[in-house]
FIVEX-621963 format. One line per 4 residues: for each residue z, y, x of C-alpha. Coordinates in Angstrom, 1 decimal. Layout:
N
Z Y X ~ ...
//
This chain:
415
100.8 84.4 77.3 ~ 102.4 85.5 80.6 ~ 106.2 85.9 80.4 ~ 107.4 89.3 81.5
110.4 87.6 83.2 ~ 108.0 85.8 85.4 ~ 106.4 88.9 86.8 ~ 109.4 91.1 87.4
108.6 93.5 90.3 ~ 110.8 94.3 93.3 ~ 108.6 97.0 94.7 ~ 109.5 100.7 95.1
107.5 101.7 92.0 ~ 109.0 99.0 89.8 ~ 110.3 101.4 87.1 ~ 106.9 103.0 86.5
104.1 102.1 84.1 ~ 100.4 102.9 84.9 ~ 97.6 102.9 82.4 ~ 94.5 102.0 84.4
91.3 103.1 82.5 ~ 89.1 102.7 85.5 ~ 86.1 100.5 86.4 ~ 84.2 99.3 89.4
86.0 100.0 92.8 ~ 87.6 103.4 93.5 ~ 89.9 103.6 90.4 ~ 90.8 99.9 90.3
91.6 100.0 94.0 ~ 94.0 102.9 93.3 ~ 95.6 100.9 90.5 ~ 96.0 97.9 92.7
97.7 99.9 95.3 ~ 100.3 101.1 92.7 ~ 100.6 97.6 91.4 ~ 101.3 96.2 94.8
104.0 98.8 95.2 ~ 105.6 97.5 92.1 ~ 104.3 99.5 89.1 ~ 103.4 97.8 85.9
99.7 98.4 85.6 ~ 98.0 97.9 82.3 ~ 94.2 97.7 82.8 ~ 92.4 99.0 79.7
89.0 97.3 79.4 ~ 86.2 97.7 76.9 ~ 86.4 95.0 74.3 ~ 83.8 92.2 74.8
82.5 93.6 78.1 ~ 85.4 94.5 80.4 ~ 85.1 96.1 83.8 ~ 81.5 96.4 85.0
82.6 94.9 88.3 ~ 83.3 91.6 86.7 ~ 79.5 91.1 86.7 ~ 78.6 92.6 90.1
77.5 89.6 92.2 ~ 76.7 87.3 93.8 ~ 78.9 85.9 95.2 ~ 81.0 84.6 92.3
84.3 82.8 91.9 ~ 83.9 79.6 90.0 ~ 86.5 77.8 87.9 ~ 87.6 74.4 89.3
85.4 71.5 88.1 ~ 82.9 74.0 86.7 ~ 79.4 74.5 88.0 ~ 79.0 77.8 86.1
80.0 80.9 88.1 ~ 82.9 82.7 86.5 ~ 83.2 86.3 87.8 ~ 82.4 88.4 90.7
84.4 88.0 93.8 ~ 84.2 91.8 94.1 ~ 86.4 92.1 91.0 ~ 89.0 89.8 92.5
89.4 92.2 95.5 ~ 90.8 95.2 93.6 ~ 92.5 93.9 90.4 ~ 95.6 91.9 91.2
99.0 92.9 89.9 ~ 97.5 94.1 86.6 ~ 97.6 93.1 82.9 ~ 94.4 93.3 80.9
94.3 94.9 77.4 ~ 90.9 94.8 75.9 ~ 90.1 97.3 73.1 ~ 87.5 99.6 71.8
88.8 103.1 72.4 ~ 85.7 104.7 70.8 ~ 87.3 103.8 67.5 ~ 90.1 106.0 66.3
92.5 103.1 66.1 ~ 91.7 102.0 69.6 ~ 92.3 105.6 70.9 ~ 95.6 105.6 69.0
96.7 102.5 70.8 ~ 96.2 104.2 74.1 ~ 98.0 107.3 72.9 ~ 100.9 105.1 71.9
101.1 103.5 75.3 ~ 101.0 107.0 76.9 ~ 104.3 107.8 75.2 ~ 106.1 105.3 77.5
103.9 105.5 80.6 ~ 104.1 107.5 83.8 ~ 100.6 107.5 85.3 ~ 97.1 107.5 83.8
94.1 106.6 85.9 ~ 90.6 107.2 84.7 ~ 87.1 107.4 86.3 ~ 84.8 108.4 83.4
82.3 111.2 83.8 ~ 83.9 114.6 83.5 ~ 84.6 115.4 79.8 ~ 84.0 111.9 78.4
87.6 111.1 77.4 ~ 88.1 114.5 75.8 ~ 85.6 113.3 73.1 ~ 88.1 110.6 72.1
91.3 112.7 72.3 ~ 92.2 111.1 75.6 ~ 91.8 114.0 78.0 ~ 94.6 115.4 80.1
95.5 118.2 77.6 ~ 95.6 115.7 74.8 ~ 97.8 113.2 76.5 ~ 100.1 115.7 78.3
100.9 117.1 74.9 ~ 102.2 113.6 74.0 ~ 103.9 113.1 77.3 ~ 104.4 116.3 79.4
105.7 114.2 82.3 ~ 102.4 112.2 82.5 ~ 100.6 112.2 85.8 ~ 96.9 112.0 84.9
94.5 111.2 87.7 ~ 90.7 111.6 87.2 ~ 88.3 110.0 89.7 ~ 84.7 111.0 89.6
81.7 111.2 91.9 ~ 81.8 114.9 92.5 ~ 84.9 116.4 90.8 ~ 85.7 118.1 87.5
83.9 121.4 88.4 ~ 81.1 122.8 90.5 ~ 77.3 122.4 90.1 ~ 77.5 118.6 90.7
80.5 118.1 88.3 ~ 78.5 116.4 85.6 ~ 76.7 113.9 87.9 ~ 77.5 110.3 88.3
78.2 109.2 91.8 ~ 78.3 105.8 93.5 ~ 79.5 104.8 97.0 ~ 76.1 104.5 98.7
74.9 107.8 97.3 ~ 78.1 109.6 98.4 ~ 77.9 108.0 101.9 ~ 74.5 109.7 102.3
75.4 113.0 100.7 ~ 78.7 113.4 102.5 ~ 77.1 113.4 105.9 ~ 78.6 110.0 106.9
75.2 108.4 107.3 ~ 74.0 111.2 109.6 ~ 76.5 109.9 112.2 ~ 76.2 106.1 111.4
73.3 104.0 112.7 ~ 71.3 103.7 115.9 ~ 70.0 106.9 117.6 ~ 66.4 107.9 117.5
64.3 106.2 120.2 ~ 66.1 102.8 119.8 ~ 64.7 99.8 117.9 ~ 66.1 99.9 114.3
67.0 103.6 114.6 ~ 67.8 105.5 111.4 ~ 70.7 106.3 109.0 ~ 72.9 103.4 108.1
75.5 103.0 105.4 ~ 79.0 101.6 106.2 ~ 79.1 97.9 105.2 ~ 82.0 98.3 102.8
82.3 100.8 100.0 ~ 84.1 103.3 102.2 ~ 83.6 106.3 99.8 ~ 85.2 104.3 97.0
88.0 103.2 99.3 ~ 88.8 106.7 100.5 ~ 88.8 108.0 97.0 ~ 91.1 105.2 95.9
93.5 105.9 98.8 ~ 93.5 109.6 98.0 ~ 94.2 108.9 94.4 ~ 97.2 106.9 95.3
98.4 109.6 97.7 ~ 97.9 112.2 95.0 ~ 99.8 110.2 92.4 ~ 102.7 109.6 94.8
102.8 113.4 95.6 ~ 102.8 114.2 91.9 ~ 105.6 111.8 91.3 ~ 107.7 113.6 93.9
107.0 116.9 92.2 ~ 107.9 115.4 88.8 ~ 111.1 114.1 90.2 ~ 112.0 117.6 91.2
110.8 119.4 88.1 ~ 110.2 116.9 85.3 ~ 106.6 118.1 85.1 ~ 103.5 115.9 85.2
100.1 117.2 86.3 ~ 96.4 116.6 86.5 ~ 94.9 115.2 89.7 ~ 91.2 115.7 90.4
89.7 113.3 93.0 ~ 86.1 113.0 93.9 ~ 84.3 110.4 96.0 ~ 82.2 113.2 97.6
85.3 115.2 98.7 ~ 87.3 112.1 99.7 ~ 84.4 110.9 101.9 ~ 83.7 114.3 103.3
87.3 114.7 104.3 ~ 87.0 111.7 106.6 ~ 84.4 113.3 108.9 ~ 87.1 114.6 111.1
85.7 115.0 114.6 ~ 82.0 115.0 113.4 ~ 82.8 117.9 111.1 ~ 84.8 119.8 113.6
82.1 119.4 116.2 ~ 79.8 121.4 114.0 ~ 82.2 123.7 112.3 ~ 84.0 124.7 115.5
81.5 123.9 118.3 ~ 78.2 124.4 116.7 ~ 77.1 120.9 117.8 ~ 75.8 118.0 115.7
77.0 114.5 116.6 ~ 74.0 112.7 115.4 ~ 73.9 108.9 115.4 ~ 75.3 107.1 118.4
75.2 103.5 117.2 ~ 78.1 101.6 118.7 ~ 78.9 104.2 121.4 ~ 81.5 106.9 120.8
80.0 110.4 120.9 ~ 83.0 111.8 122.9 ~ 84.4 108.9 125.0 ~ 83.1 106.4 127.5
83.1 103.5 128.1 ~ 83.8 103.0 124.4 ~ 81.4 100.5 122.7 ~ 80.0 97.0 122.6
79.4 95.1 125.8 ~ 77.6 91.8 126.5 ~ 79.5 88.9 128.0 ~ 78.4 85.4 128.8
78.9 84.0 125.3 ~ 78.6 87.0 123.0 ~ 80.0 90.5 122.8 ~ 83.3 92.3 123.2
84.4 95.8 122.4 ~ 85.9 97.9 125.2 ~ 87.5 101.1 124.1 ~ 88.9 103.5 126.8
89.9 106.8 125.3 ~ 91.6 108.4 128.3 ~ 91.1 108.8 132.1 ~ 94.3 106.8 132.7
92.9 103.8 130.8 ~ 89.6 104.1 132.7 ~ 91.5 103.8 136.0 ~ 93.0 100.5 134.7
89.6 99.3 133.6 ~ 88.0 100.1 137.0 ~ 90.7 98.3 138.8 ~ 90.7 95.1 136.7
86.9 94.9 136.9 ~ 87.1 95.1 140.7 ~ 85.5 98.5 141.0 ~ 88.2 100.9 142.2
85.5 103.1 143.7 ~ 84.6 104.3 140.2 ~ 87.8 106.2 140.0 ~ 86.7 108.7 142.6
83.0 108.6 141.6 ~ 82.2 112.2 140.4 ~ 80.0 110.6 137.6 ~ 82.9 108.7 136.2
86.2 110.3 137.3 ~ 86.6 112.4 134.1 ~ 85.8 111.5 130.5 ~ 83.3 114.3 130.1
81.4 113.1 133.2 ~ 81.5 109.5 131.9 ~ 80.0 110.6 128.6 ~ 77.3 112.6 130.4
76.5 109.6 132.5 ~ 77.0 107.0 129.8 ~ 73.8 104.9 130.6 ~ 74.7 104.4 134.3
78.3 103.6 133.4 ~ 77.3 101.2 130.7 ~ 75.0 99.4 133.1 ~ 77.7 99.2 135.7
80.3 97.8 133.3 ~ 77.9 95.3 131.9 ~ 77.1 94.0 135.3 ~ 80.8 93.6 136.2
81.4 91.6 133.0 ~ 79.0 88.9 133.9 ~ 80.4 85.5 134.7 ~ 83.2 85.2 132.1
83.4 84.5 128.4 ~ 84.6 86.6 125.5 ~ 88.0 85.0 125.3 ~ 88.5 85.2 129.1
87.7 88.9 129.2 ~ 89.8 89.8 126.1 ~ 92.8 88.2 127.8 ~ 92.1 89.8 131.2
91.6 93.2 129.9 ~ 94.5 93.2 127.5 ~ 96.8 91.9 130.2 ~ 95.7 94.9 132.2
96.5 97.2 129.2 ~ 92.9 98.0 128.6 ~ 92.0 98.2 124.9 ~ 89.5 95.4 124.2
88.8 92.8 121.6 ~ 86.2 90.5 120.0 ~ 83.9 91.3 117.1 ~ 85.2 89.0 114.4
83.5 87.6 111.3 ~ 85.5 87.6 108.1 ~ 85.8 83.8 108.6 ~ 87.5 84.5 112.0
90.2 86.6 110.4 ~ 91.4 83.6 108.3 ~ 92.3 81.9 111.6 ~ 93.4 85.0 113.5
97.0 84.6 114.8 ~ 97.9 88.2 114.0 ~ 96.6 88.0 110.5 ~ 98.6 84.8 110.0
101.7 86.1 111.5 ~ 101.6 89.3 109.4 ~ 100.8 87.4 106.2 ~ 97.7 89.4 105.6
96.0 86.9 103.2 ~ 97.7 86.6 99.8 ~ 97.2 83.6 97.5 ~ 97.8 83.8 93.8
97.4 81.1 91.2 ~ 95.0 81.9 88.4 ~ 94.9 79.8 85.2 ~ 91.2 80.4 85.1
90.1 80.1 88.7 ~ 92.9 78.3 90.6 ~ 93.9 79.8 93.8 ~ 92.6 83.4 94.3
92.9 84.9 97.8 ~ 92.8 88.5 98.8 ~ 93.9 90.8 101.6 ~ 97.5 92.0 101.4
98.7 95.5 101.2 ~ 99.0 97.1 104.7 ~ 102.0 99.2 103.6 ~ 105.1 97.6 105.2
108.3 98.9 103.7 ~ 111.6 97.5 105.1 ~ 113.7 97.8 102.0 ~ 111.2 97.5 99.1
108.1 95.7 100.3 ~ 104.9 95.2 98.3 ~ 105.0 92.2 96.1 ~ 102.3 90.1 94.6
103.0 88.9 91.0 ~ 99.7 88.5 89.1 ~ 96.2 87.3 90.0 ~ 93.3 89.4 88.8
93.4 89.0 85.0 ~ 90.8 87.6 82.7 ~ 89.4 90.0 80.1 ~ 92.1 90.7 77.5
94.4 88.1 79.0 ~ 97.5 90.1 78.2 ~ 96.4 91.9 75.0 ~ 98.8 90.1 72.6
101.7 90.4 75.1 ~ 101.2 94.2 75.4 ~ 100.7 94.8 71.7 ~ 103.7 92.8 70.7
106.2 93.1 73.5 ~ 105.4 96.5 74.9 ~ 104.2 98.3 71.8 ~ 106.1 96.6 69.0
103.2 95.8 66.8 ~ 103.7 93.0 64.2 ~ 101.2 90.3 63.3 ~ 99.8 92.1 60.3
99.0 95.2 62.3 ~ 97.3 93.1 65.0 ~ 95.3 91.2 62.4 ~ 94.1 94.6 61.0
93.0 95.6 64.5 ~ 91.1 92.4 64.9 ~ 89.3 92.8 61.6 ~ 88.3 96.3 62.5
87.0 95.0 65.9 ~ 89.3 97.3 67.8 ~ 90.8 94.4 69.8
//
């Protein structure tokens, strides 16, 4: 059993308790954000099965001296700073346990299909009647209402339906052309981020009024909201961006360029930066060239400019050009693999890889919170839990159940 004294939080949300009844990515990511910021997050998992994401692999994390894979590395990425309580909430006694926890909790996260938890007396109206100050955040594929409200929704599906894939991928006419998904679950990530933002906003409202509220987050809307310039191009200019591969649709030169030993990214987003690029590449004549002098002209003449820049980059390596360009205040950098990040001096200096010790898997590493608070920084207390790892601790220390009550729950196969 993990001692509560050993996991005391120092983060800004240290006084808060979160019930995290979410699975897979978007909801668990939201819960991890709140946990990193200090909240006590109790992860409710289905007895005997747990979060579906525990089995989404390969790859797997394997216990030391064990050849049998343990759990998905995916699960490890979004479940630190949580305690796991395994129970069957479809049984009345299991639902009662959750309602008892709600009495002393501040935030409730769930990502079941709309209407599911109401069947068990765990909907917003049910739980807010127990605790009017409760902030209840529902995360679904398409929201609590509308013609798609009852549908399930996963990241890949939402990437396509939101319009994201219409602007991601190589343009028609190039080898490999076609819509392309983003390589990380970006719709889940944006939904998780918006869930955390919504919860923090509701907390501020509660601090002023004492009232909790229901937050309705959908992957579809969260992802659609990120379209920004692509959406505005159509909504306000009547123009579709389309797919532009690694080139920016509205700026040039802004893309991937070949160098002697690989590739670099050059990203010039203003005429001032283009002047610096032209000078450092030894082509000051570009500055007055009517094809290149202004950004709009550079976009219109992108192929000619790209050929000119590529020619000028010949003769030096990636590392050489990255240093030369950055020394000249031109935005440029390498295309790193994940393995490169482990050795990246900026990642090391900023402490962006967190290591936590797990009794089951040894050292578990993950990417740190990017939220840097000067007085109450994020803290890292618990590795991702094993299924039901903290059940007894929570039932005894947090809920006050005695051994006889716990044994009855065991016999009823609730826990």
